[in-house]
NULO-370574 format. One record per residue (C-alpha): residue number from 1; y, x, z. Coordinates in Angstrom, 3 decimals. Layout:
+-----+----------+----------+----------+
|   k |        v |        u |        w |
+-----+----------+----------+----------+
| NUM |        Y |        X |        Z |
...
+-----+----------+----------+----------+
//
This chain:
+-----+----------+----------+----------+
|   k |        v |        u |        w |
+-----+----------+----------+----------+
|   1 |  -69.421 |   41.542 |   -5.936 |
|   2 |  -72.306 |   39.337 |   -6.982 |
|   3 |  -72.328 |   36.079 |   -8.880 |
|   4 |  -75.289 |   33.657 |   -8.830 |
|   5 |  -75.729 |   30.519 |  -10.923 |
|   6 |  -77.014 |   27.262 |   -9.507 |
|   7 |  -80.525 |   28.156 |  -10.648 |
|   8 |  -80.469 |   31.385 |   -8.642 |
|   9 |  -80.230 |   33.587 |  -11.743 |
|  10 |  -78.035 |   36.646 |  -11.208 |
|  11 |  -75.161 |   36.755 |  -13.703 |
|  12 |  -73.909 |   40.152 |  -14.915 |
|  13 |  -70.564 |   41.376 |  -13.603 |
|  14 |  -67.901 |   43.233 |  -15.577 |
|  15 |  -68.338 |   47.042 |  -15.208 |
|  16 |  -65.205 |   47.497 |  -13.109 |
|  17 |  -66.106 |   51.034 |  -12.028 |
|  18 |  -66.213 |   52.121 |  -15.671 |
|  19 |  -62.944 |   50.318 |  -16.373 |
|  20 |  -61.248 |   52.127 |  -13.492 |
|  21 |  -62.472 |   55.456 |  -14.832 |
|  22 |  -61.212 |   54.687 |  -18.346 |
|  23 |  -57.844 |   53.432 |  -17.090 |
|  24 |  -57.387 |   56.449 |  -14.804 |
|  25 |  -58.159 |   58.699 |  -17.774 |
|  26 |  -55.554 |   56.828 |  -19.822 |
|  27 |  -52.978 |   57.322 |  -17.056 |
|  28 |  -53.648 |   61.058 |  -16.868 |
|  29 |  -53.572 |   61.483 |  -20.652 |
|  30 |  -50.262 |   59.630 |  -20.893 |
|  31 |  -48.690 |   61.954 |  -18.347 |
|  32 |  -47.676 |   58.992 |  -16.182 |
|  33 |  -45.945 |   60.383 |  -13.077 |
|  34 |  -47.332 |   59.827 |   -9.593 |
|  35 |  -44.801 |   58.210 |   -7.266 |
|  36 |  -45.691 |   59.508 |   -3.820 |
|  37 |  -43.118 |   57.470 |   -1.893 |
|  38 |  -42.208 |   53.812 |   -1.637 |
|  39 |  -38.744 |   54.194 |   -3.145 |
|  40 |  -40.076 |   56.091 |   -6.149 |
|  41 |  -42.776 |   53.465 |   -6.722 |
|  42 |  -40.213 |   50.664 |   -6.536 |
|  43 |  -38.047 |   52.329 |   -9.151 |
|  44 |  -41.011 |   53.127 |  -11.418 |
|  45 |  -42.157 |   49.478 |  -11.350 |
|  46 |  -38.647 |   48.288 |  -12.158 |
|  47 |  -38.568 |   50.633 |  -15.140 |
|  48 |  -42.025 |   49.641 |  -16.418 |
|  49 |  -41.164 |   45.937 |  -16.180 |
|  50 |  -37.703 |   46.391 |  -17.740 |
|  51 |  -36.153 |   45.171 |  -14.514 |
|  52 |  -38.180 |   41.973 |  -14.164 |
|  53 |  -40.476 |   43.007 |  -11.300 |
|  54 |  -39.340 |   43.885 |   -7.770 |
|  55 |  -41.769 |   45.724 |   -5.467 |
|  56 |  -41.331 |   45.135 |   -1.729 |
|  57 |  -43.025 |   46.241 |    1.501 |
|  58 |  -43.625 |   43.191 |    3.712 |
|  59 |  -45.672 |   44.889 |    6.480 |
|  60 |  -45.221 |   48.613 |    7.168 |
|  61 |  -48.019 |   51.043 |    6.488 |
|  62 |  -48.591 |   54.499 |    5.038 |
|  63 |  -47.680 |   54.685 |    1.356 |
|  64 |  -49.794 |   57.332 |   -0.381 |
|  65 |  -48.909 |   56.866 |   -4.039 |
|  66 |  -48.441 |   54.738 |   -7.137 |
|  67 |  -49.237 |   55.488 |  -10.771 |
|  68 |  -48.622 |   53.337 |  -13.817 |
|  69 |  -49.513 |   53.914 |  -17.471 |
|  70 |  -48.841 |   51.824 |  -20.574 |
|  71 |  -50.234 |   51.690 |  -24.122 |
|  72 |  -49.469 |   49.458 |  -27.104 |
|  73 |  -52.013 |   47.435 |  -29.084 |
|  74 |  -50.230 |   45.528 |  -31.822 |
|  75 |  -47.449 |   43.692 |  -30.000 |
|  76 |  -49.474 |   43.705 |  -26.770 |
|  77 |  -48.695 |   45.940 |  -23.831 |
|  78 |  -51.732 |   47.230 |  -21.909 |
|  79 |  -50.781 |   48.518 |  -18.457 |
|  80 |  -52.854 |   50.238 |  -15.764 |
|  81 |  -51.328 |   50.135 |  -12.260 |
|  82 |  -52.808 |   51.906 |   -9.259 |
|  83 |  -51.542 |   51.689 |   -5.657 |
|  84 |  -52.833 |   53.686 |   -2.698 |
|  85 |  -51.344 |   52.270 |    0.462 |
|  86 |  -52.271 |   50.971 |    3.889 |
|  87 |  -49.549 |   48.380 |    4.410 |
|  88 |  -48.926 |   44.986 |    2.889 |
|  89 |  -46.898 |   44.752 |   -0.292 |
|  90 |  -45.554 |   42.120 |   -2.657 |
|  91 |  -44.184 |   41.969 |   -6.187 |
|  92 |  -41.814 |   39.297 |   -7.439 |
|  93 |  -41.424 |   38.802 |  -11.194 |
|  94 |  -38.854 |   36.529 |  -12.786 |
|  95 |  -40.314 |   35.036 |  -15.981 |
|  96 |  -37.983 |   33.509 |  -18.583 |
|  97 |  -38.976 |   30.688 |  -20.945 |
|  98 |  -39.824 |   33.089 |  -23.783 |
|  99 |  -41.730 |   35.499 |  -21.537 |
| 100 |  -45.064 |   36.896 |  -22.669 |
| 101 |  -48.436 |   35.516 |  -21.620 |
| 102 |  -49.882 |   37.849 |  -18.977 |
| 103 |  -53.530 |   38.583 |  -18.175 |
| 104 |  -53.940 |   40.251 |  -14.743 |
| 105 |  -57.372 |   41.764 |  -14.023 |
| 106 |  -57.960 |   43.380 |  -10.595 |
| 107 |  -60.338 |   46.336 |  -10.841 |
| 108 |  -60.287 |   47.398 |   -7.186 |
| 109 |  -58.966 |   45.303 |   -4.338 |
| 110 |  -58.046 |   41.619 |   -4.361 |
| 111 |  -54.545 |   40.174 |   -4.578 |
| 112 |  -52.986 |   36.772 |   -3.956 |
| 113 |  -50.675 |   35.060 |   -6.451 |
| 114 |  -48.343 |   32.093 |   -6.364 |
| 115 |  -46.047 |   30.421 |   -8.857 |
| 116 |  -44.567 |   27.290 |   -7.399 |
| 117 |  -47.762 |   26.064 |   -5.681 |
| 118 |  -50.231 |   27.438 |   -3.158 |
| 119 |  -51.398 |   31.051 |   -2.971 |
| 120 |  -54.645 |   31.738 |   -4.835 |
| 121 |  -56.896 |   34.778 |   -4.423 |
| 122 |  -57.808 |   36.917 |   -7.433 |
| 123 |  -60.703 |   39.330 |   -6.859 |
| 124 |  -62.521 |   41.836 |   -9.111 |
| 125 |  -64.648 |   39.858 |  -11.542 |
| 126 |  -61.825 |   37.376 |  -12.186 |
| 127 |  -58.690 |   37.378 |  -14.329 |
| 128 |  -55.415 |   35.545 |  -13.765 |
| 129 |  -53.568 |   34.092 |  -16.780 |
| 130 |  -49.824 |   33.504 |  -16.314 |
| 131 |  -47.844 |   31.664 |  -18.992 |
| 132 |  -45.089 |   29.520 |  -17.484 |
| 133 |  -41.479 |   30.370 |  -16.659 |
| 134 |  -40.353 |   30.848 |  -13.070 |
| 135 |  -40.946 |   33.286 |  -10.230 |
| 136 |  -44.431 |   34.812 |   -9.960 |
| 137 |  -45.271 |   36.457 |   -6.632 |
| 138 |  -48.285 |   38.671 |   -5.963 |
| 139 |  -49.247 |   40.331 |   -2.697 |
| 140 |  -52.005 |   42.608 |   -1.486 |
| 141 |  -52.844 |   45.223 |    1.117 |
| 142 |  -54.748 |   48.480 |    0.880 |
| 143 |  -55.730 |   50.356 |   -2.304 |
| 144 |  -55.510 |   48.353 |   -5.515 |
| 145 |  -56.131 |   49.048 |   -9.213 |
| 146 |  -54.877 |   46.471 |  -11.695 |
| 147 |  -55.163 |   46.079 |  -15.468 |
| 148 |  -52.369 |   44.000 |  -17.038 |
| 149 |  -52.323 |   42.822 |  -20.653 |
| 150 |  -49.042 |   41.305 |  -21.853 |
| 151 |  -49.236 |   39.207 |  -25.037 |
| 152 |  -46.107 |   38.425 |  -27.045 |
| 153 |  -44.981 |   34.788 |  -26.836 |
| 154 |  -44.406 |   34.525 |  -30.582 |
| 155 |  -47.920 |   35.848 |  -31.193 |
| 156 |  -49.281 |   33.148 |  -28.882 |
| 157 |  -47.367 |   30.363 |  -30.623 |
| 158 |  -48.383 |   31.591 |  -34.075 |
| 159 |  -52.017 |   31.940 |  -33.060 |
| 160 |  -52.120 |   28.432 |  -31.627 |
| 161 |  -50.377 |   27.012 |  -34.679 |
| 162 |  -52.680 |   28.686 |  -37.203 |
| 163 |  -56.079 |   28.406 |  -35.657 |
| 164 |  -56.715 |   27.611 |  -32.067 |
| 165 |  -55.883 |   24.002 |  -31.307 |
| 166 |  -55.064 |   22.048 |  -34.463 |
| 167 |  -54.664 |   18.523 |  -33.167 |
| 168 |  -52.245 |   15.654 |  -32.540 |
| 169 |  -48.535 |   16.324 |  -32.439 |
| 170 |  -47.446 |   17.866 |  -29.164 |
| 171 |  -47.304 |   21.225 |  -27.407 |
| 172 |  -50.138 |   23.321 |  -26.006 |
| 173 |  -49.466 |   23.607 |  -22.285 |
| 174 |  -51.362 |   25.843 |  -19.899 |
| 175 |  -51.249 |   25.443 |  -16.112 |
| 176 |  -48.799 |   27.777 |  -14.389 |
| 177 |  -51.709 |   29.903 |  -13.147 |
| 178 |  -55.220 |   29.853 |  -14.636 |
| 179 |  -58.121 |   31.713 |  -13.036 |
| 180 |  -60.931 |   32.918 |  -15.322 |
| 181 |  -64.402 |   33.965 |  -14.165 |
| 182 |  -65.103 |   37.021 |  -16.327 |
| 183 |  -68.850 |   36.713 |  -15.785 |
| 184 |  -68.669 |   33.369 |  -17.590 |
| 185 |  -66.502 |   34.789 |  -20.386 |
| 186 |  -68.596 |   37.746 |  -21.441 |
| 187 |  -67.330 |   38.031 |  -25.023 |
| 188 |  -63.725 |   38.167 |  -23.808 |
| 189 |  -64.729 |   40.656 |  -21.119 |
| 190 |  -66.550 |   42.943 |  -23.555 |
| 191 |  -63.614 |   42.878 |  -25.968 |
| 192 |  -61.146 |   43.877 |  -23.233 |
| 193 |  -63.536 |   46.645 |  -22.176 |
| 194 |  -63.712 |   47.868 |  -25.787 |
| 195 |  -59.912 |   48.051 |  -25.959 |
| 196 |  -59.701 |   49.969 |  -22.681 |
| 197 |  -62.398 |   52.454 |  -23.714 |
| 198 |  -60.808 |   52.969 |  -27.122 |
| 199 |  -57.339 |   53.693 |  -25.727 |
| 200 |  -58.589 |   56.666 |  -23.703 |
| 201 |  -60.005 |   58.428 |  -26.793 |
| 202 |  -58.255 |   61.135 |  -28.824 |
| 203 |  -58.256 |   59.036 |  -31.990 |
| 204 |  -57.696 |   55.484 |  -30.751 |
| 205 |  -58.272 |   52.900 |  -33.493 |
| 206 |  -56.406 |   50.172 |  -31.613 |
| 207 |  -53.278 |   52.319 |  -31.454 |
| 208 |  -52.978 |   51.967 |  -35.235 |
| 209 |  -50.419 |   49.147 |  -35.825 |
| 210 |  -52.514 |   47.314 |  -38.438 |
| 211 |  -55.682 |   47.434 |  -36.329 |
| 212 |  -53.702 |   46.573 |  -33.208 |
| 213 |  -52.330 |   43.353 |  -34.720 |
| 214 |  -55.868 |   42.222 |  -35.590 |
| 215 |  -57.072 |   43.134 |  -32.092 |
| 216 |  -54.231 |   41.071 |  -30.626 |
| 217 |  -55.229 |   38.083 |  -32.774 |
| 218 |  -58.902 |   38.326 |  -31.750 |
| 219 |  -58.065 |   38.704 |  -28.065 |
| 220 |  -55.812 |   35.654 |  -28.203 |
| 221 |  -58.522 |   33.571 |  -29.861 |
| 222 |  -61.083 |   34.619 |  -27.248 |
| 223 |  -58.634 |   33.860 |  -24.457 |
| 224 |  -57.743 |   30.451 |  -25.894 |
| 225 |  -61.420 |   29.652 |  -26.365 |
| 226 |  -62.111 |   30.588 |  -22.746 |
| 227 |  -59.294 |   28.323 |  -21.584 |
| 228 |  -60.260 |   25.455 |  -23.886 |
| 229 |  -62.285 |   23.677 |  -21.221 |
| 230 |  -59.292 |   23.660 |  -18.898 |
| 231 |  -57.052 |   22.293 |  -21.641 |
| 232 |  -59.525 |   19.636 |  -22.814 |
| 233 |  -59.723 |   18.091 |  -19.366 |
| 234 |  -56.142 |   16.937 |  -19.902 |
| 235 |  -55.137 |   13.644 |  -21.554 |
| 236 |  -55.070 |   13.851 |  -25.339 |
| 237 |  -51.241 |   13.751 |  -25.518 |
| 238 |  -51.020 |   16.764 |  -23.177 |
| 239 |  -53.596 |   18.986 |  -24.864 |
| 240 |  -51.692 |   20.217 |  -27.863 |
| 241 |  -48.281 |   21.758 |  -27.968 |
| 242 |  -47.648 |   23.228 |  -31.396 |
| 243 |  -44.147 |   24.665 |  -31.354 |
| 244 |  -42.234 |   23.529 |  -34.475 |
| 245 |  -40.399 |   25.920 |  -36.778 |
| 246 |  -36.927 |   24.822 |  -35.683 |
| 247 |  -37.722 |   25.887 |  -32.100 |
| 248 |  -38.721 |   29.346 |  -33.272 |
| 249 |  -35.533 |   29.565 |  -35.324 |
| 250 |  -33.459 |   28.525 |  -32.303 |
| 251 |  -35.117 |   31.015 |  -29.971 |
| 252 |  -34.782 |   33.829 |  -32.506 |
| 253 |  -31.097 |   33.016 |  -33.016 |
| 254 |  -30.483 |   33.012 |  -29.255 |
| 255 |  -32.209 |   36.365 |  -28.776 |
| 256 |  -30.349 |   37.984 |  -31.686 |
| 257 |  -26.906 |   36.486 |  -30.964 |
| 258 |  -26.999 |   36.113 |  -27.167 |
| 259 |  -23.828 |   38.217 |  -26.752 |
| 260 |  -21.766 |   35.764 |  -28.828 |
| 261 |  -20.042 |   32.674 |  -27.443 |
| 262 |  -22.778 |   30.272 |  -28.521 |
| 263 |  -22.747 |   26.556 |  -27.845 |
| 264 |  -25.192 |   23.734 |  -28.575 |
| 265 |  -23.557 |   23.007 |  -31.929 |
| 266 |  -23.833 |   26.600 |  -33.179 |
| 267 |  -27.460 |   26.922 |  -32.080 |
| 268 |  -28.373 |   23.575 |  -33.654 |
| 269 |  -26.631 |   24.457 |  -36.920 |
| 270 |  -28.448 |   27.805 |  -37.087 |
| 271 |  -31.763 |   26.048 |  -36.403 |
| 272 |  -31.282 |   23.379 |  -39.069 |
| 273 |  -31.432 |   20.379 |  -36.725 |
| 274 |  -29.025 |   18.122 |  -34.857 |
| 275 |  -27.879 |   18.961 |  -31.307 |
| 276 |  -29.823 |   15.939 |  -30.057 |
| 277 |  -33.056 |   17.153 |  -31.680 |
| 278 |  -32.461 |   20.634 |  -30.283 |
| 279 |  -31.975 |   19.284 |  -26.742 |
| 280 |  -35.128 |   17.179 |  -27.077 |
| 281 |  -37.119 |   20.149 |  -28.395 |
| 282 |  -36.169 |   22.456 |  -25.567 |
| 283 |  -36.939 |   19.807 |  -22.955 |
| 284 |  -40.327 |   19.084 |  -24.497 |
| 285 |  -41.472 |   22.568 |  -25.494 |
| 286 |  -39.753 |   24.875 |  -22.977 |
| 287 |  -38.923 |   22.564 |  -20.037 |
| 288 |  -35.356 |   23.812 |  -20.191 |
| 289 |  -32.075 |   23.178 |  -21.971 |
| 290 |  -30.951 |   25.454 |  -24.820 |
| 291 |  -28.139 |   26.798 |  -22.618 |
| 292 |  -30.560 |   27.572 |  -19.773 |
| 293 |  -32.718 |   29.471 |  -22.258 |
| 294 |  -29.615 |   31.365 |  -23.442 |
| 295 |  -28.679 |   32.172 |  -19.832 |
| 296 |  -32.149 |   33.571 |  -19.116 |
| 297 |  -32.018 |   35.762 |  -22.218 |
| 298 |  -28.568 |   37.083 |  -21.286 |
| 299 |  -29.644 |   37.875 |  -17.748 |
| 300 |  -32.773 |   39.637 |  -18.983 |
| 301 |  -30.705 |   41.900 |  -21.267 |
| 302 |  -28.186 |   42.508 |  -18.470 |
| 303 |  -30.900 |   43.548 |  -16.031 |
| 304 |  -32.341 |   45.981 |  -18.547 |
| 305 |  -28.895 |   47.538 |  -19.007 |
| 306 |  -28.443 |   47.894 |  -15.241 |
| 307 |  -31.916 |   49.412 |  -14.865 |
| 308 |  -31.289 |   51.840 |  -17.720 |
| 309 |  -28.145 |   52.970 |  -15.902 |
| 310 |  -26.166 |   53.772 |  -19.028 |
| 311 |  -22.956 |   54.211 |  -17.040 |
| 312 |  -21.208 |   50.992 |  -18.039 |
| 313 |  -19.496 |   49.014 |  -15.292 |
| 314 |  -20.982 |   45.736 |  -14.102 |
| 315 |  -18.102 |   43.917 |  -15.788 |
| 316 |  -18.870 |   45.706 |  -19.062 |
| 317 |  -22.555 |   44.772 |  -18.761 |
| 318 |  -21.642 |   41.118 |  -18.149 |
| 319 |  -19.312 |   41.091 |  -21.158 |
| 320 |  -21.893 |   42.817 |  -23.367 |
| 321 |  -24.376 |   39.970 |  -22.878 |
| 322 |  -21.875 |   37.165 |  -23.451 |
| 323 |  -20.453 |   36.345 |  -20.001 |
| 324 |  -16.714 |   35.631 |  -19.796 |
| 325 |  -16.673 |   35.279 |  -15.995 |
| 326 |  -17.725 |   38.096 |  -13.644 |
| 327 |  -18.237 |   35.670 |  -10.764 |
| 328 |  -20.451 |   33.357 |  -12.827 |
| 329 |  -22.486 |   36.343 |  -13.978 |
| 330 |  -23.000 |   37.482 |  -10.375 |
| 331 |  -24.009 |   33.976 |   -9.227 |
| 332 |  -26.504 |   33.518 |  -12.073 |
| 333 |  -27.882 |   37.022 |  -11.604 |
| 334 |  -28.517 |   36.564 |   -7.869 |
| 335 |  -30.076 |   33.131 |   -8.428 |
| 336 |  -32.506 |   34.639 |  -10.961 |
| 337 |  -33.389 |   37.997 |   -9.387 |
| 338 |  -32.686 |   37.602 |   -5.671 |
| 339 |  -30.129 |   40.410 |   -5.556 |
| 340 |  -26.668 |   41.145 |   -6.895 |
| 341 |  -26.006 |   43.307 |   -9.973 |
| 342 |  -24.559 |   46.036 |   -7.737 |
| 343 |  -27.683 |   46.010 |   -5.547 |
| 344 |  -29.847 |   46.518 |   -8.650 |
| 345 |  -27.686 |   49.452 |   -9.699 |
| 346 |  -27.778 |   51.015 |   -6.216 |
| 347 |  -31.559 |   50.709 |   -6.110 |
| 348 |  -31.957 |   52.504 |   -9.423 |
| 349 |  -29.612 |   55.279 |   -8.371 |
| 350 |  -31.514 |   55.773 |   -5.114 |
+-----+----------+----------+----------+
//
């Protein structure tokens, strides 16, 4: 794939062939199993995504294999996914309001992505940044290698607060989907390449927790810098969204106490603000109500329990995450994930 500037000067492309080699080496070293059939690949993807991502065949074709490997860098998850197939496939990922920021980099083969709007194409030499809540769909056909980097939401908020966009009161807001030309973001590209190359070595520096946290911070700053131009095209009141401390307290309380019978008053009291301020904060900073945020967290924990298959009944799973009504749990679960709790369990049990 070539890239030419307006002056006719050839711009360098990311060394995708080398990245594929490094990622494949990482997959082999990690002992990641090869799923040679569609059902096995579907289950493996569910497990790697903790139940958030559903893999579907939308046009039949020979399925030759899937392999996925994962490594940790600080709080980041670095994943290498490789499909070898001849049909047309799609993934659907349900993203909650506290979901990580995701950087999707195709190494071989293009894919299309959509989150609420039109489909956009993402080809080697580009990267897709996903930050917003809601359903993300991706589809492709033929062989595909993909590098995914998942960055913790708290790390993003802290990084923005400390360094990246100190400005007027408000909240930093990215578009649902942002496409980055890696040839125009060479420092970011080289840093990602350095991480990938390091992870395949016997003595990876980035696997050290202290080094990994610093690498996460640098990668976030490079990513935010790359996206700055997109953000600065917005009106001044939309550019900056610095999440206040009470919102972090509220979200932490919800995650830690999601199984309890929480209401607005209890969450507000634990956050140190009034219920009215809490409602306003969630509308402004998360585009949701506190109870919708709580529901998403409960459903996420429930799906993980169903995927793990720990033997508990569906009623026990619902109760363990704070639901008093089985029917309400089933309705919310289907609305979020497109299938019933029992269908998730059947899929995981083959």
